[in-house]
Biopython code that builds the backbone (N, CA, C, O; Angstrom):
import numpy as np
from Bio.PDB.StructureBuilder import StructureBuilder

atoms = [
    (1, "UNK", "N", (7.564, 5.833, 16.043)),
    (1, "UNK", "CA", (6.102, 6.059, 15.923)),
    (1, "UNK", "C", (5.621, 6.155, 17.202)),
    (1, "UNK", "O", (6.025, 5.308, 17.998)),
    (2, "UNK", "N", (4.681, 7.177, 17.670)),
    (2, "UNK", "CA", (4.246, 7.453, 19.111)),
    (2, "UNK", "C", (3.031, 6.197, 19.243)),
    (2, "UNK", "O", (2.154, 5.945, 18.417)),
    (3, "UNK", "N", (3.260, 5.597, 20.396)),
    (3, "UNK", "CA", (2.210, 4.757, 20.768)),
    (3, "UNK", "C", (1.629, 5.073, 21.793)),
    (3, "UNK", "O", (1.392, 4.144, 22.564)),
    (4, "UNK", "N", (1.256, 6.234, 22.133)),
    (4, "UNK", "CA", (0.354, 6.975, 22.802)),
    (4, "UNK", "C", (-0.863, 6.777, 22.527)),
    (4, "UNK", "O", (-1.136, 7.062, 21.361)),
    (5, "UNK", "N", (-1.916, 6.306, 23.296)),
    (5, "UNK", "CA", (-3.167, 6.365, 22.966)),
    (5, "UNK", "C", (-4.262, 7.358, 23.073)),
    (5, "UNK", "O", (-4.583, 7.692, 24.214)),
    (6, "UNK", "N", (-4.899, 7.893, 22.047)),
    (6, "UNK", "CA", (-5.816, 8.767, 22.119)),
    (6, "UNK", "C", (-7.188, 8.463, 21.984)),
    (6, "UNK", "O", (-7.483, 7.644, 21.114)),
    (7, "UNK", "N", (-8.245, 9.047, 22.792)),
    (7, "UNK", "CA", (-9.620, 8.438, 22.539)),
    (7, "UNK", "C", (-10.208, 9.547, 21.336)),
    (7, "UNK", "O", (-10.172, 10.773, 21.447)),
    (8, "UNK", "N", (-10.614, 8.973, 20.468)),
    (8, "UNK", "CA", (-11.408, 9.903, 19.771)),
    (8, "UNK", "C", (-12.990, 9.795, 19.400)),
    (8, "UNK", "O", (-13.388, 8.710, 19.825)),
    (9, "UNK", "N", (-13.845, 10.384, 18.881)),
    (9, "UNK", "CA", (-15.322, 10.155, 18.764)),
    (9, "UNK", "C", (-15.787, 10.509, 17.099)),
    (9, "UNK", "O", (-15.341, 11.409, 16.386)),
    (10, "UNK", "N", (-16.628, 9.678, 16.830)),
    (10, "UNK", "CA", (-16.779, 10.092, 15.207)),
    (10, "UNK", "C", (-18.401, 9.576, 15.146)),
    (10, "UNK", "O", (-19.068, 8.924, 15.950)),
    (11, "UNK", "N", (-18.680, 10.082, 14.014)),
    (11, "UNK", "CA", (-20.253, 9.946, 13.654)),
    (11, "UNK", "C", (-20.211, 9.035, 12.269)),
    (11, "UNK", "O", (-19.746, 9.399, 11.189)),
    (12, "UNK", "N", (-20.779, 7.838, 12.559)),
    (12, "UNK", "CA", (-21.416, 6.908, 11.071)),
    (12, "UNK", "C", (-22.599, 6.719, 10.999)),
    (12, "UNK", "O", (-23.390, 6.714, 11.943)),
    (13, "UNK", "N", (-22.915, 6.484, 9.459)),
    (13, "UNK", "CA", (-24.216, 6.327, 9.191)),
    (13, "UNK", "C", (-24.440, 4.695, 9.587)),
    (13, "UNK", "O", (-23.588, 3.822, 9.751)),
    (14, "UNK", "N", (-25.759, 4.630, 9.668)),
    (14, "UNK", "CA", (-26.198, 3.120, 10.240)),
    (14, "UNK", "C", (-25.414, 1.804, 9.199)),
    (14, "UNK", "O", (-24.867, 0.739, 9.487)),
    (15, "UNK", "N", (-25.672, 2.463, 7.991)),
    (15, "UNK", "CA", (-25.044, 1.306, 6.898)),
    (15, "UNK", "C", (-23.631, 1.178, 7.412)),
    (15, "UNK", "O", (-23.252, 0.076, 7.809)),
    (16, "UNK", "N", (-22.829, 2.211, 7.435)),
    (16, "UNK", "CA", (-21.356, 2.153, 7.803)),
    (16, "UNK", "C", (-21.125, 1.256, 9.121)),
    (16, "UNK", "O", (-20.282, 0.362, 9.196)),
    (17, "UNK", "N", (-21.844, 1.567, 9.956)),
    (17, "UNK", "CA", (-21.821, 0.821, 11.243)),
    (17, "UNK", "C", (-21.948, -0.243, 10.829)),
    (17, "UNK", "O", (-20.923, -0.916, 10.936)),
    (18, "UNK", "N", (-22.999, -0.863, 10.261)),
    (18, "UNK", "CA", (-23.296, -2.207, 10.275)),
    (18, "UNK", "C", (-22.339, -2.930, 9.382)),
    (18, "UNK", "O", (-22.144, -4.123, 9.614)),
    (19, "UNK", "N", (-21.678, -2.314, 8.325)),
    (19, "UNK", "CA", (-20.508, -3.114, 7.671)),
    (19, "UNK", "C", (-19.425, -2.983, 8.900)),
    (19, "UNK", "O", (-19.231, -4.077, 9.431)),
    (20, "UNK", "N", (-18.755, -2.018, 9.416)),
    (20, "UNK", "CA", (-18.168, -2.100, 10.269)),
    (20, "UNK", "C", (-18.030, -3.462, 11.036)),
    (20, "UNK", "O", (-17.114, -4.284, 11.053)),
    (21, "UNK", "N", (-19.343, -3.419, 11.716)),
    (21, "UNK", "CA", (-19.734, -4.563, 12.960)),
    (21, "UNK", "C", (-19.567, -5.951, 12.062)),
    (21, "UNK", "O", (-19.229, -7.022, 12.566)),
    (22, "UNK", "N", (-19.824, -5.782, 10.808)),
    (22, "UNK", "CA", (-19.414, -7.111, 9.995)),
    (22, "UNK", "C", (-18.071, -7.648, 9.875)),
    (22, "UNK", "O", (-17.675, -8.780, 10.156)),
    (23, "UNK", "N", (-17.355, -6.527, 9.356)),
    (23, "UNK", "CA", (-16.247, -6.750, 9.432)),
    (23, "UNK", "C", (-15.287, -6.845, 10.866)),
    (23, "UNK", "O", (-14.219, -7.450, 10.765)),
    (24, "UNK", "N", (-15.595, -6.360, 11.952)),
    (24, "UNK", "CA", (-15.091, -6.809, 13.056)),
    (24, "UNK", "C", (-15.606, -8.219, 13.683)),
    (24, "UNK", "O", (-14.870, -8.763, 14.506)),
    (25, "UNK", "N", (-16.756, -8.792, 13.353)),
    (25, "UNK", "CA", (-17.153, -9.720, 13.602)),
    (25, "UNK", "C", (-16.368, -10.958, 12.819)),
    (25, "UNK", "O", (-15.857, -11.931, 13.374)),
    (26, "UNK", "N", (-16.397, -10.701, 11.483)),
    (26, "UNK", "CA", (-15.735, -11.598, 10.468)),
    (26, "UNK", "C", (-13.951, -12.036, 11.248)),
    (26, "UNK", "O", (-13.412, -13.120, 11.471)),
    (27, "UNK", "N", (-13.620, -10.979, 11.409)),
    (27, "UNK", "CA", (-12.034, -11.032, 11.978)),
    (27, "UNK", "C", (-11.686, -11.101, 13.196)),
    (27, "UNK", "O", (-10.554, -11.073, 13.679)),
    (28, "UNK", "N", (-13.234, -11.244, 13.956)),
    (28, "UNK", "CA", (-13.234, -11.336, 15.507)),
    (28, "UNK", "C", (-12.331, -10.430, 16.204)),
    (28, "UNK", "O", (-11.412, -10.747, 16.959)),
    (29, "UNK", "N", (-12.690, -9.303, 15.870)),
    (29, "UNK", "CA", (-11.970, -7.958, 16.659)),
    (29, "UNK", "C", (-13.222, -7.425, 17.211)),
    (29, "UNK", "O", (-14.357, -7.844, 16.981)),
    (30, "UNK", "N", (-12.833, -6.336, 18.055)),
    (30, "UNK", "CA", (-13.885, -5.320, 18.953)),
    (30, "UNK", "C", (-13.869, -4.109, 17.499)),
    (30, "UNK", "O", (-13.201, -4.077, 16.466)),
    (31, "UNK", "N", (-14.857, -3.300, 18.013)),
    (31, "UNK", "CA", (-15.028, -2.041, 16.879)),
    (31, "UNK", "C", (-13.934, -1.149, 16.867)),
    (31, "UNK", "O", (-13.712, -0.491, 15.850)),
    (32, "UNK", "N", (-13.116, -1.028, 18.019)),
    (32, "UNK", "CA", (-11.990, -0.105, 17.791)),
    (32, "UNK", "C", (-10.927, -0.753, 17.054)),
    (32, "UNK", "O", (-10.533, -0.386, 15.947)),
    (33, "UNK", "N", (-10.475, -1.741, 17.720)),
    (33, "UNK", "CA", (-9.439, -2.534, 16.805)),
    (33, "UNK", "C", (-9.920, -2.721, 15.182)),
    (33, "UNK", "O", (-8.988, -2.634, 14.382)),
    (34, "UNK", "N", (-10.986, -2.916, 14.727)),
    (34, "UNK", "CA", (-11.265, -2.989, 13.603)),
    (34, "UNK", "C", (-11.195, -1.474, 12.961)),
    (34, "UNK", "O", (-10.638, -1.221, 11.893)),
    (35, "UNK", "N", (-11.768, -0.642, 13.685)),
    (35, "UNK", "CA", (-11.657, 0.768, 13.132)),
    (35, "UNK", "C", (-10.205, 0.940, 12.919)),
    (35, "UNK", "O", (-9.793, 1.240, 11.798)),
    (36, "UNK", "N", (-9.237, 0.738, 14.114)),
    (36, "UNK", "CA", (-7.554, 1.043, 13.761)),
    (36, "UNK", "C", (-7.397, 0.234, 12.597)),
    (36, "UNK", "O", (-6.979, 0.885, 11.640)),
    (37, "UNK", "N", (-7.620, -1.113, 12.342)),
    (37, "UNK", "CA", (-7.071, -1.879, 11.298)),
    (37, "UNK", "C", (-7.310, -1.387, 10.020)),
    (37, "UNK", "O", (-6.420, -1.317, 9.172)),
    (38, "UNK", "N", (-8.662, -0.981, 9.802)),
    (38, "UNK", "CA", (-9.334, -0.615, 8.594)),
    (38, "UNK", "C", (-8.592, 1.151, 8.154)),
    (38, "UNK", "O", (-8.227, 1.561, 7.052)),
    (39, "UNK", "N", (-8.588, 1.827, 9.436)),
    (39, "UNK", "CA", (-7.758, 3.073, 9.056)),
    (39, "UNK", "C", (-6.328, 2.962, 8.841)),
    (39, "UNK", "O", (-5.880, 3.845, 8.110)),
    (40, "UNK", "N", (-5.324, 1.950, 9.368)),
    (40, "UNK", "CA", (-4.288, 1.896, 8.790)),
    (40, "UNK", "C", (-4.055, 1.332, 7.377)),
    (40, "UNK", "O", (-3.091, 1.674, 6.692)),
    (41, "UNK", "N", (-5.036, 0.403, 6.955)),
    (41, "UNK", "CA", (-5.062, -0.491, 5.651)),
    (41, "UNK", "C", (-5.642, 0.963, 4.753)),
    (41, "UNK", "O", (-5.154, 1.186, 3.645)),
    (42, "UNK", "N", (-6.394, 1.626, 5.165)),
    (42, "UNK", "CA", (-6.876, 2.774, 4.082)),
    (42, "UNK", "C", (-5.778, 3.853, 3.972)),
    (42, "UNK", "O", (-5.265, 4.178, 2.901)),
    (43, "UNK", "N", (-5.446, 4.403, 5.226)),
    (43, "UNK", "CA", (-4.042, 5.279, 4.946)),
    (43, "UNK", "C", (-2.858, 5.071, 4.078)),
    (43, "UNK", "O", (-2.252, 5.841, 3.333)),
    (44, "UNK", "N", (-2.678, 3.705, 4.405)),
    (44, "UNK", "CA", (-1.594, 2.903, 3.895)),
    (44, "UNK", "C", (-1.829, 2.854, 2.181)),
    (44, "UNK", "O", (-1.046, 3.412, 1.412)),
    (45, "UNK", "N", (-2.777, 2.256, 1.821)),
    (45, "UNK", "CA", (-3.403, 2.777, 0.457)),
    (45, "UNK", "C", (-3.476, 4.131, -0.116)),
    (45, "UNK", "O", (-3.232, 4.403, -1.291)),
    (46, "UNK", "N", (-3.819, 4.935, 0.773)),
    (46, "UNK", "CA", (-3.774, 6.239, 0.053)),
    (46, "UNK", "C", (-2.279, 6.961, -0.213)),
    (46, "UNK", "O", (-1.824, 7.670, -1.110)),
    (47, "UNK", "N", (-1.825, 6.477, 0.882)),
    (47, "UNK", "CA", (0.082, 6.926, 0.535)),
    (47, "UNK", "C", (0.595, 6.168, -0.599)),
    (47, "UNK", "O", (1.283, 6.771, -1.422)),
    (48, "UNK", "N", (0.323, 4.765, -0.774)),
    (48, "UNK", "CA", (0.885, 4.345, -1.817)),
    (48, "UNK", "C", (0.409, 4.789, -3.352)),
    (48, "UNK", "O", (1.108, 4.638, -4.353)),
    (49, "UNK", "N", (-0.888, 5.352, -3.327)),
    (49, "UNK", "CA", (-1.616, 6.237, -4.375)),
    (49, "UNK", "C", (-0.826, 7.262, -4.720)),
    (49, "UNK", "O", (-0.433, 7.603, -5.836)),
    (50, "UNK", "N", (-0.581, 7.833, -3.405)),
    (50, "UNK", "CA", (0.127, 9.067, -3.627)),
    (50, "UNK", "C", (1.662, 9.071, -4.174)),
    (50, "UNK", "O", (2.168, 9.936, -4.889)),
    (51, "UNK", "N", (2.314, 7.825, -3.633)),
    (51, "UNK", "CA", (3.673, 7.613, -4.179)),
    (51, "UNK", "C", (3.411, 7.365, -5.661)),
    (51, "UNK", "O", (4.260, 7.891, -6.381)),
    (52, "UNK", "N", (2.603, 6.805, -6.196)),
    (52, "UNK", "CA", (2.436, 6.316, -7.672)),
    (52, "UNK", "C", (2.005, 7.504, -8.533)),
    (52, "UNK", "O", (2.122, 7.516, -9.759)),
    (53, "UNK", "N", (1.528, 8.447, -7.845)),
    (53, "UNK", "CA", (1.038, 9.519, -8.860)),
    (53, "UNK", "C", (2.301, 10.299, -8.778)),
    (53, "UNK", "O", (2.736, 10.688, -9.862)),
    (54, "UNK", "N", (2.891, 10.567, -7.846)),
    (54, "UNK", "CA", (4.323, 11.163, -7.827)),
    (54, "UNK", "C", (5.108, 10.651, -8.645)),
    (54, "UNK", "O", (5.920, 11.419, -9.162)),
    (55, "UNK", "N", (5.138, 9.256, -9.024)),
    (55, "UNK", "CA", (6.190, 8.640, -9.924)),
    (55, "UNK", "C", (5.671, 9.193, -11.482)),
    (55, "UNK", "O", (6.477, 9.661, -12.286)),
    (56, "UNK", "N", (3.991, 9.045, -11.813)),
    (56, "UNK", "CA", (3.945, 9.183, -12.752)),
    (56, "UNK", "C", (4.039, 10.202, -13.218)),
    (56, "UNK", "O", (4.254, 10.275, -14.428)),
    (57, "UNK", "N", (3.884, 11.673, -12.229)),
    (57, "UNK", "CA", (4.018, 12.904, -12.450)),
    (57, "UNK", "C", (5.687, 13.288, -12.699)),
    (57, "UNK", "O", (6.016, 14.443, -12.966)),
    (58, "UNK", "N", (6.516, 12.369, -12.598)),
    (58, "UNK", "CA", (7.941, 12.470, -12.620)),
    (58, "UNK", "C", (8.497, 13.394, -11.429)),
    (58, "UNK", "O", (9.611, 13.918, -11.436)),
    (59, "UNK", "N", (7.579, 13.504, -10.444)),
    (59, "UNK", "CA", (7.945, 14.053, -8.893)),
    (59, "UNK", "C", (9.236, 13.372, -8.408)),
    (59, "UNK", "O", (10.309, 13.946, -8.224)),
    (60, "UNK", "N", (8.962, 11.977, -8.215)),
    (60, "UNK", "CA", (10.164, 11.132, -7.527)),
    (60, "UNK", "C", (10.299, 9.838, -8.594)),
    (60, "UNK", "O", (9.436, 9.501, -9.404)),
    (61, "UNK", "N", (11.531, 9.238, -8.393)),
    (61, "UNK", "CA", (12.130, 8.224, -9.198)),
    (61, "UNK", "C", (11.739, 6.979, -8.743)),
    (61, "UNK", "O", (11.201, 6.871, -7.641)),
    (62, "UNK", "N", (12.000, 5.763, -9.653)),
    (62, "UNK", "CA", (11.850, 4.599, -9.193)),
    (62, "UNK", "C", (12.369, 4.175, -7.867)),
    (62, "UNK", "O", (11.682, 3.429, -7.169)),
    (63, "UNK", "N", (13.654, 4.641, -7.427)),
    (63, "UNK", "CA", (14.556, 4.378, -6.719)),
    (63, "UNK", "C", (13.770, 4.898, -5.292)),
    (63, "UNK", "O", (13.858, 4.207, -4.278)),
    (64, "UNK", "N", (12.910, 6.316, -5.301)),
    (64, "UNK", "CA", (12.449, 6.828, -4.546)),
    (64, "UNK", "C", (11.310, 5.916, -3.940)),
    (64, "UNK", "O", (11.239, 5.442, -2.806)),
    (65, "UNK", "N", (10.341, 5.786, -5.123)),
    (65, "UNK", "CA", (9.270, 4.761, -4.929)),
    (65, "UNK", "C", (9.469, 3.590, -4.008)),
    (65, "UNK", "O", (8.801, 3.293, -3.017)),
    (66, "UNK", "N", (10.435, 3.026, -4.482)),
    (66, "UNK", "CA", (11.156, 1.779, -3.544)),
    (66, "UNK", "C", (10.970, 2.157, -2.147)),
    (66, "UNK", "O", (10.248, 1.651, -1.288)),
    (67, "UNK", "N", (11.924, 3.346, -2.088)),
    (67, "UNK", "CA", (12.234, 3.346, -0.659)),
    (67, "UNK", "C", (11.175, 3.995, 0.143)),
    (67, "UNK", "O", (11.030, 3.561, 1.286)),
    (68, "UNK", "N", (10.418, 4.949, -0.249)),
    (68, "UNK", "CA", (9.054, 5.282, 0.376)),
    (68, "UNK", "C", (8.072, 4.079, 0.746)),
    (68, "UNK", "O", (7.502, 4.059, 1.837)),
    (69, "UNK", "N", (7.900, 3.078, -0.209)),
    (69, "UNK", "CA", (7.222, 1.913, -0.013)),
    (69, "UNK", "C", (7.607, 1.029, 0.843)),
    (69, "UNK", "O", (6.722, 0.433, 1.458)),
    (70, "UNK", "N", (8.844, 0.745, 1.081)),
    (70, "UNK", "CA", (9.542, -0.122, 1.854)),
    (70, "UNK", "C", (9.801, -1.086, 1.270)),
    (70, "UNK", "O", (9.911, -2.053, 2.025)),
    (71, "UNK", "N", (9.984, -1.337, 0.080)),
    (71, "UNK", "CA", (10.087, -2.348, -0.761)),
    (71, "UNK", "C", (11.518, -2.705, -1.483)),
    (71, "UNK", "O", (12.571, -2.207, -1.086)),
    (72, "UNK", "N", (11.467, -3.331, -2.236)),
    (72, "UNK", "CA", (13.106, -3.772, -3.188)),
    (72, "UNK", "C", (12.605, -3.137, -4.234)),
    (72, "UNK", "O", (11.403, -2.994, -4.460)),
    (73, "UNK", "N", (13.656, -2.674, -5.009)),
    (73, "UNK", "CA", (13.755, -1.830, -6.432)),
    (73, "UNK", "C", (12.621, -2.800, -7.631)),
    (73, "UNK", "O", (11.793, -2.327, -8.408)),
    (74, "UNK", "N", (12.966, -4.203, -7.406)),
    (74, "UNK", "CA", (11.982, -4.676, -8.462)),
    (74, "UNK", "C", (10.609, -4.740, -7.987)),
    (74, "UNK", "O", (9.682, -4.682, -8.795)),
    (75, "UNK", "N", (10.393, -4.864, -6.632)),
    (75, "UNK", "CA", (9.093, -5.139, -6.244)),
    (75, "UNK", "C", (8.261, -3.438, -6.516)),
    (75, "UNK", "O", (7.051, -3.301, -6.694)),
    (76, "UNK", "N", (9.200, -2.393, -6.484)),
    (76, "UNK", "CA", (8.464, -1.071, -6.649)),
    (76, "UNK", "C", (7.975, -1.077, -8.193)),
    (76, "UNK", "O", (6.981, -0.456, -8.570)),
    (77, "UNK", "N", (8.879, -1.933, -9.119)),
    (77, "UNK", "CA", (8.428, -1.844, -10.542)),
    (77, "UNK", "C", (7.218, -2.841, -10.828)),
    (77, "UNK", "O", (6.403, -2.571, -11.710)),
    (78, "UNK", "N", (7.131, -3.868, -10.148)),
    (78, "UNK", "CA", (6.013, -4.721, -10.042)),
    (78, "UNK", "C", (4.919, -3.963, -9.750)),
    (78, "UNK", "O", (3.994, -4.019, -10.561)),
    (79, "UNK", "N", (4.739, -2.946, -8.346)),
    (79, "UNK", "CA", (3.587, -2.384, -7.819)),
    (79, "UNK", "C", (3.110, -1.274, -8.838)),
    (79, "UNK", "O", (1.934, -0.961, -9.022)),
    (80, "UNK", "N", (4.464, -0.602, -9.618)),
    (80, "UNK", "CA", (4.059, 0.441, -10.685)),
    (80, "UNK", "C", (3.355, -0.120, -12.015)),
    (80, "UNK", "O", (2.607, 0.592, -12.686)),
    (81, "UNK", "N", (3.716, -1.741, -12.415)),
    (81, "UNK", "CA", (3.114, -2.206, -13.244)),
    (81, "UNK", "C", (1.865, -2.492, -13.169)),
    (81, "UNK", "O", (1.131, -2.462, -14.158)),
    (82, "UNK", "N", (1.363, -2.886, -11.677)),
    (82, "UNK", "CA", (0.052, -3.475, -11.422)),
    (82, "UNK", "C", (-0.791, -2.391, -11.708)),
    (82, "UNK", "O", (-1.806, -2.507, -12.395)),
    (83, "UNK", "N", (-0.327, -1.127, -11.100)),
    (83, "UNK", "CA", (-1.157, 0.144, -11.087)),
    (83, "UNK", "C", (-1.317, 0.582, -12.743)),
    (83, "UNK", "O", (-1.949, 1.619, -12.940)),
    (84, "UNK", "N", (-0.793, -0.130, -13.920)),
    (84, "UNK", "CA", (-1.008, 0.514, -14.825)),
    (84, "UNK", "C", (0.376, 1.634, -15.235)),
    (84, "UNK", "O", (0.557, 2.228, -16.298)),
    (85, "UNK", "N", (0.913, 1.647, -14.444)),
    (85, "UNK", "CA", (2.105, 2.890, -14.917)),
    (85, "UNK", "C", (3.389, 2.304, -15.382)),
    (85, "UNK", "O", (4.123, 1.533, -14.764)),
    (86, "UNK", "N", (3.547, 2.831, -16.657)),
    (86, "UNK", "CA", (4.540, 2.357, -17.468)),
    (86, "UNK", "C", (5.867, 2.816, -16.473)),
    (86, "UNK", "O", (6.053, 3.772, -15.721)),
    (87, "UNK", "N", (6.769, 1.508, -16.912)),
    (87, "UNK", "CA", (8.333, 1.881, -16.021)),
    (87, "UNK", "C", (9.194, 1.649, -16.955)),
    (87, "UNK", "O", (9.264, 0.575, -17.551)),
    (88, "UNK", "N", (9.888, 2.584, -17.153)),
    (88, "UNK", "CA", (10.990, 2.294, -18.034)),
    (88, "UNK", "C", (10.578, 1.514, -19.196)),
    (88, "UNK", "O", (11.278, 0.525, -19.413)),
    (89, "UNK", "N", (9.683, 1.709, -19.930)),
    (89, "UNK", "CA", (9.210, 0.749, -20.946)),
    (89, "UNK", "C", (9.215, -0.431, -20.926)),
    (89, "UNK", "O", (9.339, -1.046, -21.985)),
    (90, "UNK", "N", (9.104, -0.981, -19.919)),
    (90, "UNK", "CA", (9.431, -2.478, -19.839)),
    (90, "UNK", "C", (8.055, -3.179, -19.492)),
    (90, "UNK", "O", (7.231, -2.676, -18.728)),
    (91, "UNK", "N", (7.907, -4.291, -20.080)),
    (91, "UNK", "CA", (6.621, -5.127, -19.874)),
    (91, "UNK", "C", (6.802, -5.793, -18.325)),
    (91, "UNK", "O", (7.828, -5.714, -17.649)),
    (92, "UNK", "N", (5.695, -6.387, -17.984)),
    (92, "UNK", "CA", (5.584, -7.309, -16.673)),
    (92, "UNK", "C", (6.586, -8.136, -16.708)),
    (92, "UNK", "O", (7.293, -8.369, -15.727)),
    (93, "UNK", "N", (6.737, -8.662, -17.858)),
    (93, "UNK", "CA", (7.594, -9.908, -18.331)),
    (93, "UNK", "C", (9.163, -9.756, -18.216)),
    (93, "UNK", "O", (9.999, -10.574, -17.832)),
    (94, "UNK", "N", (9.308, -8.415, -18.684)),
    (94, "UNK", "CA", (10.882, -7.921, -18.783)),
    (94, "UNK", "C", (11.073, -7.915, -17.010)),
    (94, "UNK", "O", (12.015, -8.489, -16.462)),
    (95, "UNK", "N", (10.256, -7.341, -16.440)),
    (95, "UNK", "CA", (10.697, -6.820, -15.099)),
    (95, "UNK", "C", (10.782, -8.300, -14.258)),
    (95, "UNK", "O", (11.546, -8.402, -13.298)),
    (96, "UNK", "N", (9.964, -9.392, -14.687)),
    (96, "UNK", "CA", (10.044, -10.680, -14.003)),
    (96, "UNK", "C", (11.403, -11.203, -14.341)),
    (96, "UNK", "O", (12.022, -11.746, -13.426)),
    (97, "UNK", "N", (12.007, -11.112, -15.625)),
    (97, "UNK", "CA", (13.188, -11.639, -15.801)),
    (97, "UNK", "C", (14.544, -10.722, -15.391)),
    (97, "UNK", "O", (15.668, -11.214, -15.492)),
    (98, "UNK", "N", (14.368, -9.582, -15.001)),
    (98, "UNK", "CA", (15.077, -8.815, -14.259)),
    (98, "UNK", "C", (15.453, -9.194, -12.880)),
    (98, "UNK", "O", (16.579, -9.374, -12.417)),
    (99, "UNK", "N", (14.008, -9.301, -12.169)),
    (99, "UNK", "CA", (13.822, -9.742, -11.004)),
    (99, "UNK", "C", (14.811, -11.179, -10.614)),
    (99, "UNK", "O", (15.721, -11.329, -9.798)),
    (100, "UNK", "N", (14.220, -12.047, -11.521)),
    (100, "UNK", "CA", (14.774, -13.292, -11.420)),
    (100, "UNK", "C", (16.636, -13.212, -11.697)),
    (100, "UNK", "O", (17.457, -13.780, -10.978)),
    (101, "UNK", "N", (16.904, -12.507, -12.706)),
    (101, "UNK", "CA", (18.401, -12.200, -12.707)),
    (101, "UNK", "C", (19.103, -11.684, -11.499)),
    (101, "UNK", "O", (20.250, -12.067, -11.269)),
    (102, "UNK", "N", (18.462, -10.791, -10.664)),
    (102, "UNK", "CA", (18.862, -10.221, -9.473)),
    (102, "UNK", "C", (18.938, -11.030, -8.631)),
    (102, "UNK", "O", (19.969, -10.983, -7.960)),
    (103, "UNK", "N", (18.046, -11.971, -8.333)),
    (103, "UNK", "CA", (17.916, -12.870, -7.225)),
    (103, "UNK", "C", (18.806, -14.253, -7.361)),
    (103, "UNK", "O", (19.154, -14.969, -6.421)),
    (104, "UNK", "N", (19.138, -14.488, -9.001)),
    (104, "UNK", "CA", (20.342, -15.331, -9.237)),
    (104, "UNK", "C", (21.588, -14.722, -8.522)),
    (104, "UNK", "O", (22.286, -15.283, -7.676)),
    (105, "UNK", "N", (21.739, -13.393, -9.056)),
    (105, "UNK", "CA", (23.130, -12.619, -9.103)),
    (105, "UNK", "C", (23.280, -12.626, -7.261)),
    (105, "UNK", "O", (24.293, -13.013, -6.680)),
    (106, "UNK", "N", (22.178, -12.168, -6.653)),
    (106, "UNK", "CA", (22.322, -12.013, -5.447)),
    (106, "UNK", "C", (22.369, -13.026, -4.554)),
    (106, "UNK", "O", (23.034, -12.853, -3.533)),
    (107, "UNK", "N", (21.639, -14.342, -4.774)),
    (107, "UNK", "CA", (22.053, -15.402, -4.061)),
    (107, "UNK", "C", (22.726, -16.740, -4.508)),
    (107, "UNK", "O", (23.028, -17.589, -3.669)),
]
sb = StructureBuilder()
sb.init_structure("model")
sb.init_model(0)
sb.init_chain("A")
sb.init_seg("    ")
for serial, (resi, resn, name, xyz) in enumerate(atoms, 1):
    if name == "N":
        sb.init_residue(resn, " ", resi, " ")
    sb.init_atom(name, np.array(xyz, "f"), 0.0, 1.0, " ", f" {name:<3s}", serial, name[0])
structure = sb.get_structure()
């Protein structure tokens, strides 16, 4: 990841600016840091949603979901189930049981 800093300008509504300032104050950050944090979180969520949609549309496999999200296979299953996406026709309980079995067998 390139850590070179680039200055940008943006235009916000007064309401959005108030929300931003409220967030920054609540998290004891300056505006620039708050904007970076919120932008990072939003981009991460957008990426996660795209990955979930790609899985739903059979464009990627469950293993690829895990790889792209940077999580373990069973965590990817949990994420998909929480998003309401069927995973190999498993219930949340079945996923939890598999997760526990994997942990028992691994450790």
